[in-house]
BAFI-3210 file (N, C-alpha, C; in Angstrom, 3 decimals, decimal comma, padded with zeros to 6 digits):
// residues 118
n [1|2|3|4|5|6|7|8|9|10|11|12|13|14|15|16|17|18|19|20|21|22|23|24|25|26|27|28|29|30|31|32|33|34|35|36|37|38|39|40|41|42|43|44|45|46|47|48|49|50|51|52|53|54|55|56|57|58|59|60|61|62|63|64|65|66|67|68|69|70|71|72|73|74|75|76|77|78|79|80|81|82|83|84|85|86|87|88|89|90|91|92|93|94|95|96|97|98|99|100|101|102|103|104|105|106|107|108|109|110|111|112|113|114|115|116|117|118]
n.u [002,352|002,156|003,062|006,005|006,513|004,185|004,441|006,824|005,955|003,956|005,495|007,033|005,035|004,341|006,819|008,464|009,274|011,383|013,584|016,541|016,658|017,431|017,125|014,348|013,432|014,513|013,529|010,769|010,539|011,290|009,628|007,009|006,594|007,431|009,848|012,787|015,982|018,004|016,758|016,332|018,973|019,963|018,477|019,410|022,084|023,970|025,526|023,934|024,358|024,823|022,280|020,893|022,174|021,396|018,592|018,403|019,531|017,577|015,332|016,224|016,446|013,768|012,602|013,960|013,067|010,380|010,660|011,562|009,501|006,975|004,721|003,320|002,430|000,791|-001,135|-002,217|-003,267|-005,174|-006,910|-008,002|-009,336|-011,146|-012,706|-013,854|-015,358|-017,154|-018,590|-019,838|-021,394|-023,126|-024,529|-025,779|-027,448|-029,237|-030,437|-031,602|-033,828|-036,208|-036,816|-036,686|-034,561|-032,231|-031,832|-031,352|-028,988|-027,322|-027,308|-025,958|-023,498|-022,680|-022,416|-020,367|-018,222|-017,932|-017,076|-014,598|-013,260|-012,834]
n.v [000,450|003,900|006,364|007,162|008,002|007,183|004,450|003,886|004,604|002,719|000,374|000,860|000,821|-001,875|-003,234|-001,780|-002,351|-004,043|-002,575|-000,783|001,061|003,772|003,983|003,592|005,817|008,102|007,677|007,806|010,457|011,832|010,864|010,569|012,633|014,705|016,150|017,899|016,731|018,263|019,343|017,036|016,214|018,310|017,985|015,459|015,806|015,158|014,942|016,185|014,502|012,118|011,568|011,293|008,990|007,033|007,014|006,299|003,711|002,491|002,674|001,077|-001,377|-001,853|-002,031|-004,253|-006,277|-006,338|-007,138|-009,734|-010,927|-010,052|-009,232|-006,743|-006,183|-008,416|-007,872|-005,489|-006,460|-008,230|-006,408|-005,182|-007,385|-007,896|-005,569|-005,940|-008,253|-007,202|-005,432|-007,221|-008,684|-006,670|-006,150|-008,631|-008,523|-006,528|-007,867|-010,033|-009,170|-008,044|-009,940|-013,302|-016,226|-016,111|-013,373|-012,642|-014,075|-012,865|-010,226|-010,692|-011,530|-009,164|-007,482|-008,831|-008,655|-005,866|-005,415|-006,727|-005,079|-002,768]
n.w [-010,715|-010,958|-009,795|-008,248|-005,600|-004,264|-004,685|-003,239|-000,675|-000,226|-000,289|001,955|003,922|003,860|004,239|005,929|008,569|008,228|007,702|008,877|011,979|011,590|008,805|008,595|010,081|008,688|006,109|006,612|007,543|005,238|003,058|004,128|005,980|004,518|004,699|003,735|002,485|003,575|005,854|007,369|007,703|009,240|011,601|012,367|012,631|010,711|007,437|004,439|002,298|003,643|004,691|002,278|001,250|003,142|002,861|000,175|000,245|001,815|000,109|-002,001|-000,692|000,024|-002,541|-003,508|-001,779|-002,509|-005,197|-004,804|-003,320|-004,248|-002,910|-002,577|-005,182|-005,614|-003,669|-004,674|-007,092|-006,072|-004,882|-007,165|-008,322|-006,273|-006,331|-008,851|-008,326|-006,453|-008,085|-009,859|-008,027|-007,129|-009,480|-009,789|-007,575|-008,335|-010,483|-009,205|-007,894|-005,367|-003,446|-002,088|-001,837|-003,411|-003,687|-001,025|-000,468|-002,328|-001,348|001,029|000,017|-001,320|000,902|002,335|000,513|000,427|003,055|002,985|001,242|002,588]
ca.u [002,126|002,702|003,718|007,133|006,354|003,143|005,028|007,747|005,176|003,314|006,543|007,378|003,940|004,404|008,116|009,262|009,847|012,593|014,688|017,186|015,954|017,729|016,482|012,915|013,223|014,804|012,570|009,485|010,622|011,390|008,500|005,700|006,505|007,800|011,001|013,871|017,197|018,715|016,065|016,615|020,396|020,105|017,935|020,209|023,465|024,859|025,504|022,817|024,744|024,607|020,834|020,570|022,662|020,569|017,269|018,584|019,685|016,258|014,501|016,719|016,077|012,324|012,355|014,490|012,150|009,189|011,021|011,682|008,263|005,803|003,583|002,546|001,755|-000,312|-002,159|-002,882|-004,053|-006,322|-007,855|-008,698|-010,257|-012,196|-013,595|-014,608|-016,334|-018,184|-019,411|-020,655|-022,374|-024,137|-025,370|-026,611|-028,463|-030,265|-031,127|-032,313|-035,074|-036,317|-037,052|-036,243|-033,286|-031,127|-031,617|-030,735|-027,606|-026,584|-027,098|-024,897|-022,260|-022,318|-021,947|-019,079|-017,213|-017,701|-016,254|-013,235|-012,652|-012,591]
ca.v [001,703|004,994|007,378|006,581|008,288|006,275|003,108|003,790|004,664|001,405|-000,581|001,159|000,333|-003,335|-003,802|-000,820|-002,952|-004,791|-001,618|-000,391|002,146|005,038|003,951|003,824|007,187|009,071|007,428|008,335|011,920|012,350|010,503|010,725|013,947|015,654|016,974|017,857|016,069|019,231|019,423|015,794|016,265|019,260|017,323|014,286|016,196|014,535|015,662|015,942|013,312|010,968|011,309|010,791|007,608|006,159|006,892|005,534|002,299|002,029|002,501|-000,096|-002,556|-002,065|-002,482|-005,618|-007,174|-006,486|-007,965|-011,130|-011,478|-009,687|-009,091|-005,526|-006,348|-009,374|-007,178|-004,580|-007,295|-008,732|-005,291|-005,028|-008,509|-007,693|-004,543|-006,574|-009,143|-006,335|-004,933|-008,350|-008,983|-005,610|-006,395|-009,790|-008,068|-005,852|-008,868|-011,015|-008,594|-007,635|-011,014|-014,647|-016,692|-015,627|-011,965|-012,592|-014,531|-011,832|-009,124|-011,137|-011,501|-007,757|-006,989|-009,468|-008,045|-004,495|-005,508|-007,089|-003,986|-001,615]
ca.w [-010,020|-011,731|-008,980|-007,499|-004,175|-003,780|-004,685|-002,101|000,559|-000,063|000,076|003,346|004,758|003,912|004,617|006,690|009,775|007,871|007,561|010,128|012,658|010,904|007,497|008,826|010,541|007,633|005,038|007,060|007,554|003,872|002,201|004,760|006,628|003,462|005,056|002,751|002,951|004,421|007,146|008,098|008,053|010,346|012,799|012,729|012,853|009,719|006,162|003,524|001,532|004,522|004,699|000,944|001,146|003,988|002,235|-001,062|000,629|002,265|-001,083|-002,729|000,101|-000,123|-003,910|-003,628|-001,066|-003,354|-006,360|-004,378|-002,761|-005,035|-001,999|-002,843|-006,470|-005,413|-002,905|-005,608|-008,011|-005,315|-004,730|-008,441|-008,452|-005,284|-006,880|-009,933|-007,696|-005,883|-009,187|-010,322|-006,979|-007,141|-010,663|-009,457|-006,641|-009,133|-011,294|-008,383|-007,401|-003,969|-002,485|-002,381|-001,283|-004,251|-003,346|000,306|-000,597|-003,064|-000,402|001,948|-000,758|-001,501|002,206|002,622|-000,373|000,893|004,267|002,583|000,485|003,487]
c.u [002,845|003,584|004,787|007,003|005,308|003,687|005,939|006,996|004,484|004,345|006,942|006,298|004,009|005,686|008,979|009,930|011,122|013,812|015,349|016,411|016,180|017,068|014,991|012,644|013,403|013,842|011,225|009,484|010,605|010,115|007,141|005,517|006,929|008,915|012,066|015,062|017,973|018,080|016,346|018,064|020,630|019,613|018,854|021,658|024,445|024,740|024,259|023,093|024,533|023,144|020,410|020,972|021,785|019,196|017,358|018,747|018,342|015,355|014,923|016,354|014,600|011,986|012,828|013,573|010,898|009,486|011,055|010,353|007,030|004,556|002,719|001,794|000,599|-001,459|-002,941|-003,770|-005,310|-007,367|-008,656|-009,731|-011,419|-013,197|-014,460|-015,691|-017,473|-019,146|-020,346|-021,751|-023,479|-025,069|-026,300|-027,746|-029,601|-031,094|-031,986|-033,604|-035,048|-036,440|-036,462|-034,866|-032,092|-030,816|-030,924|-029,275|-026,753|-026,316|-025,969|-023,534|-021,774|-021,746|-020,562|-017,962|-016,918|-016,823|-014,807|-012,517|-012,356|-011,486]
c.v [002,814|005,912|006,742|006,822|007,369|004,854|002,923|003,796|003,331|000,353|-000,391|000,647|-001,186|-003,849|-002,909|-001,398|-003,743|-003,879|-001,373|000,780|003,488|005,096|004,235|005,284|008,184|008,912|008,054|009,865|012,499|012,098|010,794|012,090|015,075|016,624|016,837|017,116|016,985|019,331|018,189|015,801|017,182|018,642|016,220|014,634|015,489|015,330|015,300|014,674|012,044|010,576|010,705|009,320|006,642|005,947|006,074|004,048|001,715|001,754|001,272|-001,386|-002,880|-002,610|-003,922|-006,628|-007,404|-007,329|-009,437|-011,732|-011,214|-009,433|-007,889|-005,666|-007,330|-008,721|-006,228|-005,346|-007,822|-007,642|-005,072|-006,139|-008,386|-006,651|-005,132|-007,491|-008,346|-005,851|-006,025|-008,661|-007,931|-005,753|-007,578|-009,404|-007,367|-006,851|-009,815|-010,468|-008,365|-008,793|-012,332|-014,946|-016,172|-014,168|-011,836|-013,022|-013,487|-010,630|-009,462|-011,102|-010,068|-007,200|-007,553|-008,855|-006,613|-004,486|-005,838|-005,927|-002,774|-001,872]
c.w [-010,768|-010,883|-008,079|-005,997|-003,564|-003,675|-003,468|-000,767|000,825|000,349|001,539|004,291|004,928|004,569|005,494|007,921|009,490|007,682|008,915|010,734|011,950|009,527|007,624|009,164|009,401|006,455|005,395|007,040|006,139|003,063|002,836|005,425|005,691|003,875|003,970|003,348|003,896|005,806|007,997|008,574|009,242|011,661|013,313|013,030|011,935|008,429|005,354|002,706|002,353|004,581|003,367|000,802|001,941|003,359|000,953|-000,774|001,076|001,065|-001,879|-001,999|-000,064|-001,511|-004,104|-002,932|-001,906|-004,584|-005,981|-003,938|-003,619|-004,204|-002,347|-004,161|-006,356|-004,653|-003,817|-006,589|-007,320|-005,112|-006,013|-008,602|-007,466|-005,766|-007,993|-009,361|-007,068|-006,966|-009,694|-009,298|-006,942|-008,343|-010,414|-008,510|-007,380|-009,934|-010,461|-007,792|-005,905|-002,992|-002,909|-001,817|-002,081|-003,908|-001,997|000,263|-001,318|-002,179|000,563|001,261|-000,956|-000,203|002,544|001,781|000,024|002,134|003,922|001,918|001,361|004,460]
res [x|x|x|x|x|x|x|x|x|x|x|x|x|x|x|x|x|x|x|x|x|x|x|x|x|x|x|x|x|x|x|x|x|x|x|x|x|x|x|x|x|x|x|x|x|x|x|x|x|x|x|x|x|x|x|x|x|x|x|x|x|x|x|x|x|x|x|x|x|x|x|x|x|x|x|x|x|x|x|x|x|x|x|x|x|x|x|x|x|x|x|x|x|x|x|x|x|x|x|x|x|x|x|x|x|x|x|x|x|x|x|x|x|x|x|x|x|x]
***
């Protein structure tokens, strides 16, 4: 993943429930609601440094969980393979023509892959 914010947001989507309540709240406010550290600190009644420390710990925890499990990377890899399978199935549909059992099975395969990809 190229974009660090996207990476952190995905990690949060997958593993956010494993963070403490404050880590979840501050992370969400900063990364998803786009609040500055100062804005969060003002809301929470703590220092900007305190907010920074909590968010940094949350990010490190999320990254560590991903390093240990590889769940997000496997999910991303599966999405790429699914897209490739969809492309192949659509080509097969074109090659199989308008009728026959092969065409019907290919249509079913295309539909199934589309459902999995959504």
